[in-house]
N, C-alpha and C positions, 0 to 999 in steps of 0.2 A: 503493500500499499504506499502510495506517495504521501508525504506529508507537507501540507501547505499552510502557509499563514495568511489569514485573510486581513482585510481592513478592519478598523474597529470603529465603534460609535461614542467615541470619548473616553474609552477605557483601554487598559493594557492589551496589546495583541495577544490573541490566544491561538494555539495550535491546534489544527483540525487534520484528521487523517481522511482522505476520500479515496475509495476504490471499489472495485468490483466485488459485489457479493449481495446475496439475498438475505434480507433480514429475517429472523424466526417469526412465526405466527403472531406471538405476543408482542413483539417489538413492532412488527408491521401495524398491527391494531392499535397499539399505543400511539404511535407516530400519526396516523391517520386521525384518530380520536382527539389528540392533544392540538392538532393544527387546525381543526374544524372541517377536515375532509370528510369526517364521519367514518368510525371503525366498520369495517366490512365484518360479515360473519366468520366465525372460526372455520365453518365448513368451506365457505368460498375462499378463504385466505389459505387453507390447506391444499385447495385444488389449484388455485390460481397462481401462487407465488413459484412454484418450481416450473411453471410454464412461462416464466418470464424470458424474453429474447435476450435482454440484458438488464442489469440492476446494479445501481451504485449507491453506497451508503457513505455517510459522513459520520465520523466518530470524534468525540471530544472526551479525553479522560476515561477511555475505556466504554464510554456509553454511546450508543447510536443516537444522534440528534437530528439526522436528515437523510432522505433517501429520494430516488428517482428510478423509474422503471420504464423500459420499453416492452410492450407486448405486441403480437401480431403474428402474422403466418411467415415472417422472415424473409419473404422474397417480393411480394407485390404490396403489401400493406403493413405498416407498422404505426403504433400510436404511443406517445409519450404521456405517461401516466404517473400519479402518486408523487409529484414533485413537492416536498413539503420540508419544512425546518422548524423544529420546535421554537415556540415563541421567544424563549430566552436567549436563542442563538440567532435570531433574525436580525437583519441590518448589517451583517458582516459579509456580505457577498457570497454567502454558501449557495444560495439558489443559482447564482451565476456559475459557480464551480461544478455543481451538478449538471446544469446544461452543457457546460464545456465538456465534461467526460461523456455524457450522453450522445453529444454531437459528434465528438471524436469516434466514438465507437460506431455510429451511423456511417460516418465517412469510411472507416476502415472495412466494415462488413456488409453493409447493405448493397445490393445490386443497384446498378444504374436504373433509374425510372422508378424506384420504390416510392410510394406515396406515404409520406409520414405526416401524422396529424396530431393534433392536441386540442384540448378544450382550455381556453385561457379565461380563468375567473378574475374579475376586477382588473386591477393595474398590472397583473402579471403578464397581460399582453405586451406590455413594453419590453419586459425582459425577453420574451420568446421571439419578437421582432428582431432583436439583436443577433438572432441565430438564425435568421432567414424566413421565419414564419410570417405569413401574411394572413390577414382576416379574409375569409372567403364570402362573407355576405356582401351584397345580396345575391350573388351567384349561387351561393350554396348557403344553406342554413343548417347548423348543427341540430341534430334531434337526438333524443335519449328515451330510453324507457327503463324503469327500475322495476325489478321484479322482487 
C-alpha cells in the first residue's frame, strides 16, 4: 500500500494509506452508514463485495476511513460506486485520492470504449468532473429502483 499525506484543514498533516482492497462486510456497512450513503443489508454486502471489479480503501492509524469501488461487467460497462470518507476525515483531499486510484485502474485495465458511469450526489459532481465525467442530462437521465 502506498502512503500519502494529504492537505489539511488547519491542523497538522495526517498520514493516510490508500491501496487496493475490499473492506469486510462490517466495515463496508459502517462506512456507508456513517457517511450518509445508507448501510446495505448484510446479505447484499456478502454477495456484492466479492464481485467488485476493483476496490480501494483509505486507512488511517489502522482504521479504514474511506473507500471507493468499481462494479460492472469488466468490458462494456463499469460504474463507480461507494465513494465515501468518514466525516471526521473529510476536507483533506481523500475523495480526490480515491478517484485518482480508481481512474488509474480504469486506464490500466478497462478496454477501449468501456462506458464508465457514476451517480453524483450534490457538489460531488465537481470532483468527478475533474476526472473527465460529464453530466448526461438532458440527453440521458439517471434512473434507479431500490428493491
